[in-house]
Residue, then its C-alpha position, 0 to 999 in steps of 0.5 A: x742859567x743852566x749850561x744848556x740854556x747858555x749853549x742855546x743862547x750862544x747858538x742863537x747869538x751866533x745865528x744872529x751874527x751869521x745872518x748879519x754877515x750874510x746880509x752884509x755880504x749880499x749887499x756887497x755882492x749887489x754893489x759889485x754888480x753895480x760896479x761891474x755894470x758901470x765898468x762894462x758900460x765905461x769900457x764897452x768897445x775898448x781895446x784896453x785890456x785894463x777894463x777886462x782885467x777889472x771886470x774879471x777881478x770883480x767877477x772873481x770877487x763876487x764868486x768869493x763873496x757868494x762862496x762865503x755866503x754859502x759857507x755861512x749858511x752851511x754853518x748856520x744849518x749845523x748850528x740849528x741841528x745842534x740847537x735841536x739836540 
């Protein structure tokens, strides 16, 4: 196997791993949404600050997950460009 073929194989493998991670992160984001909905329902009308703190933390976590997805997608696009060269 030539060096070029090895590089292409490594890039293809990295792309597959990125796709797997993106799928897992999207699944995690959906679970965060479910938990957020349950927490909103559970703490609806509550004057407890704990519920709002929990919901805010879930929102922050989801934002971070979405940022991670965006970064992985950017890396994948760069890998595609490298493969085309």
